[in-house]
C-alpha positions in Angstrom: 14.3 -10.0 6.4 12.2 -12.0 8.8 11.3 -15.5 7.4 7.8 -14.6 6.3 8.9 -11.3 4.6 10.1 -11.0 0.9 13.4 -9.2 0.2 13.6 -6.6 -2.6 17.2 -6.9 -3.8 17.0 -3.7 -5.9 15.4 -1.4 -3.2 16.8 -3.2 -0.2 13.3 -3.3 1.5 11.4 -6.2 3.0 7.7 -6.7 2.2 5.0 -8.7 3.9 1.8 -9.4 2.0 -0.9 -10.3 4.5 -3.5 -12.3 2.5 -5.6 -13.3 5.5 -6.0 -10.4 7.9 -8.6 -7.8 6.9 -8.4 -4.5 8.7 -9.2 -0.8 8.2 -6.4 1.3 6.7 -5.5 2.7 10.2 -5.5 -0.7 11.8 -3.5 -2.2 9.0 -0.9 0.6 9.5 -0.8 -0.1 13.2 -0.3 -3.8 12.5 2.6 -3.1 10.1 4.2 -0.6 12.6 3.9 -3.3 15.3 6.0 -5.5 13.0 8.7 -2.9 12.7 7.6 -1.4 9.3 4.7 0.6 7.9 2.2 0.1 5.1 4.0 -0.2 1.8 5.0 2.9 0.0 5.4 2.6 -3.8 7.9 5.2 -4.8 8.6 4.1 -8.3 8.0 1.7 -11.1 10.4 -0.9 -9.6 8.3 -1.1 -6.4 5.2 -1.3 -8.5 6.5 -4.2 -10.6 7.9 -6.1 -7.6 4.5 -6.1 -5.9 2.7 -7.3 -9.0 5.1 -10.2 -9.4 4.0 -11.9 -6.1 1.3 -14.6 -6.1 -1.4 -12.9 -4.1 -4.7 -14.6 -3.2 -6.8 -11.4 -3.0 -7.3 -8.7 -5.5 -7.1 -5.5 -3.5 -4.6 -4.4 -0.7 -4.1 -1.4 1.4 -0.8 0.4 0.7 0.5 3.4 2.7 -0.9 6.2 0.6 -3.4 8.6 2.0 -4.6 12.1 2.1 -5.7 12.1 5.8 -4.2 15.6 6.1 -6.0 17.6 3.3 -3.4 20.3 3.4 -0.6 17.9 2.4 -2.4 16.1 -0.4 -1.5 12.4 -1.1 1.4 11.2 1.2 3.0 8.0 2.2 2.6 6.9 5.8 6.3 6.1 6.1 7.3 9.6 5.0 8.6 8.6 1.5 8.3 11.2 -1.1 5.0 11.0 -3.0 6.3 11.6 -6.5 5.1 8.4 -8.3 1.4 7.6 -8.8 -0.3 4.7 -10.6 -3.9 5.8 -10.5 -6.6 3.8 -12.3 -8.7 5.6 -14.9 -10.8 8.3 -13.3 -9.0 7.9 -9.9 -8.9 9.4 -7.4 -12.6 9.9 -7.7 -14.2 10.7 -4.4 -13.7 13.5 -1.9 -14.5 11.1 1.1 -12.1 8.4 0.0 -8.7 9.2 1.6 -6.7 5.9 1.5 -5.2 3.9 -1.4 -5.6 0.3 -2.3 -3.7 -1.4 -5.1 -5.9 -3.5 -7.4 -4.4 -6.5 -9.2 -7.6 -7.0 -11.2 -7.0 -3.5 -12.7 -3.4 -4.3 -13.6 -2.1 -3.0 -10.3 -3.6 0.5 -10.6 -4.4 2.5 -7.5 -7.9 3.4 -6.3 -9.0 5.6 -3.5 -11.3 4.1 -0.8 -12.8 5.0 2.5 -10.2 4.3 5.1 -12.7 2.5 7.4 -13.3 -0.3 4.9 -11.5 -3.5 5.7 -9.0 -5.1 3.4 -5.8 -7.2 3.3 -2.6 -5.1 3.2 1.1 -5.0 2.3 3.7 -4.0 4.9 7.2 -2.7 4.1 10.3 -2.2 6.2 14.0 -1.4 5.7 
Protein backbone atom coordinates (compact mmCIF):
# COMPACT_ATOMS: atom_id res chain seq x y z
CA UNK A 1 0.00 0.00 0.00
CA UNK A 2 0.98 3.59 -0.43
CA UNK A 3 2.27 5.19 2.81
CA UNK A 4 -0.99 6.94 3.75
CA UNK A 5 -3.11 3.82 3.11
CA UNK A 6 -3.88 1.07 5.67
CA UNK A 7 -3.36 -2.57 4.70
CA UNK A 8 -5.93 -5.24 5.49
CA UNK A 9 -3.95 -8.44 6.00
CA UNK A 10 -7.06 -10.64 5.91
CA UNK A 11 -8.65 -9.26 2.74
CA UNK A 12 -5.48 -8.05 1.05
CA UNK A 13 -6.92 -4.60 0.30
CA UNK A 14 -5.62 -1.12 1.05
CA UNK A 15 -7.86 1.55 2.58
CA UNK A 16 -7.62 5.32 2.77
CA UNK A 17 -9.83 7.17 5.23
CA UNK A 18 -10.05 10.81 4.13
CA UNK A 19 -11.03 12.73 7.27
CA UNK A 20 -10.56 16.16 5.74
CA UNK A 21 -11.97 16.33 2.22
CA UNK A 22 -15.77 16.58 2.01
CA UNK A 23 -17.22 15.76 -1.38
CA UNK A 24 -20.46 14.46 -2.91
CA UNK A 25 -20.67 10.69 -3.44
CA UNK A 26 -19.80 11.01 -7.17
CA UNK A 27 -16.88 13.37 -6.51
CA UNK A 28 -15.65 11.11 -3.69
CA UNK A 29 -15.72 8.18 -6.08
CA UNK A 30 -13.85 10.16 -8.74
CA UNK A 31 -11.22 11.08 -6.12
CA UNK A 32 -10.74 7.43 -5.09
CA UNK A 33 -10.56 6.28 -8.73
CA UNK A 34 -7.92 8.95 -9.34
CA UNK A 35 -5.87 7.35 -6.55
CA UNK A 36 -6.12 3.92 -8.19
CA UNK A 37 -9.04 2.59 -6.15
CA UNK A 38 -12.75 3.16 -5.64
CA UNK A 39 -15.05 4.02 -2.77
CA UNK A 40 -14.84 1.23 -0.21
CA UNK A 41 -17.00 -1.84 -0.66
CA UNK A 42 -17.91 -3.69 2.52
CA UNK A 43 -18.51 -7.25 1.43
CA UNK A 44 -18.58 -8.97 4.79
CA UNK A 45 -18.25 -8.71 8.53
CA UNK A 46 -14.43 -8.68 8.39
CA UNK A 47 -14.46 -5.51 6.23
CA UNK A 48 -17.03 -3.95 8.55
CA UNK A 49 -15.03 -4.70 11.71
CA UNK A 50 -11.77 -3.48 10.15
CA UNK A 51 -13.22 -0.09 9.26
CA UNK A 52 -14.68 0.36 12.75
CA UNK A 53 -11.28 -0.32 14.36
CA UNK A 54 -9.73 2.81 12.84
CA UNK A 55 -9.49 6.06 14.72
CA UNK A 56 -11.66 8.34 12.62
CA UNK A 57 -12.28 12.01 13.36
CA UNK A 58 -15.68 12.30 11.73
CA UNK A 59 -18.82 10.26 12.31
CA UNK A 60 -20.14 9.51 8.82
CA UNK A 61 -18.31 8.48 5.61
CA UNK A 62 -19.30 7.72 2.06
CA UNK A 63 -18.71 4.11 1.07
CA UNK A 64 -19.20 2.63 -2.40
CA UNK A 65 -22.78 1.44 -2.07
CA UNK A 66 -25.49 3.01 -4.21
CA UNK A 67 -28.66 2.33 -6.12
CA UNK A 68 -28.04 4.85 -8.88
CA UNK A 69 -29.40 2.28 -11.34
CA UNK A 70 -32.84 1.47 -9.93
CA UNK A 71 -33.06 -1.75 -11.97
CA UNK A 72 -29.97 -3.18 -10.25
CA UNK A 73 -30.89 -2.36 -6.64
CA UNK A 74 -28.03 -1.69 -4.20
CA UNK A 75 -24.61 -2.27 -5.78
CA UNK A 76 -20.95 -1.59 -5.00
CA UNK A 77 -19.18 0.92 -7.22
CA UNK A 78 -16.16 -1.41 -7.59
CA UNK A 79 -18.35 -4.27 -8.88
CA UNK A 80 -18.05 -6.40 -5.71
CA UNK A 81 -21.08 -8.61 -5.01
CA UNK A 82 -23.69 -6.85 -2.86
CA UNK A 83 -24.49 -9.76 -0.54
CA UNK A 84 -23.69 -8.24 2.88
CA UNK A 85 -25.61 -5.29 4.33
CA UNK A 86 -25.43 -3.58 7.71
CA UNK A 87 -28.40 -1.22 7.55
CA UNK A 88 -29.39 0.84 10.58
CA UNK A 89 -32.89 0.46 12.02
CA UNK A 90 -35.47 1.53 9.44
CA UNK A 91 -32.86 1.93 6.69
CA UNK A 92 -32.88 2.35 3.77
CA UNK A 93 -35.72 4.77 4.37
CA UNK A 94 -36.10 7.20 1.47
CA UNK A 95 -36.73 6.77 -2.21
CA UNK A 96 -34.58 9.82 -3.13
CA UNK A 97 -31.53 8.71 -1.09
CA UNK A 98 -29.42 6.53 -3.36
CA UNK A 99 -25.96 6.45 -1.71
CA UNK A 100 -24.66 4.83 1.48
CA UNK A 101 -22.74 6.35 4.38
CA UNK A 102 -21.37 4.33 7.29
CA UNK A 103 -22.17 5.92 10.66
CA UNK A 104 -19.80 5.31 13.57
CA UNK A 105 -22.16 6.99 16.04
CA UNK A 106 -24.73 4.30 15.15
CA UNK A 107 -22.27 1.42 15.73
CA UNK A 108 -21.14 1.41 12.11
CA UNK A 109 -24.57 0.85 10.61
CA UNK A 110 -25.34 2.08 7.12
CA UNK A 111 -27.77 4.84 6.19
CA UNK A 112 -28.96 5.98 2.80
CA UNK A 113 -28.42 9.64 1.90
CA UNK A 114 -28.83 11.95 -1.05
CA UNK A 115 -25.73 11.50 -3.21
CA UNK A 116 -25.27 15.27 -3.62
CA UNK A 117 -24.59 15.85 0.09
CA UNK A 118 -20.92 16.33 0.95
CA UNK A 119 -19.11 14.02 3.34
CA UNK A 120 -15.71 12.55 4.09
CA UNK A 121 -15.14 9.13 2.53
CA UNK A 122 -13.25 5.84 2.54
CA UNK A 123 -11.33 4.57 -0.51
CA UNK A 124 -10.29 0.97 -1.13
CA UNK A 125 -7.91 -0.62 -3.64
CA UNK A 126 -6.34 -4.01 -4.26
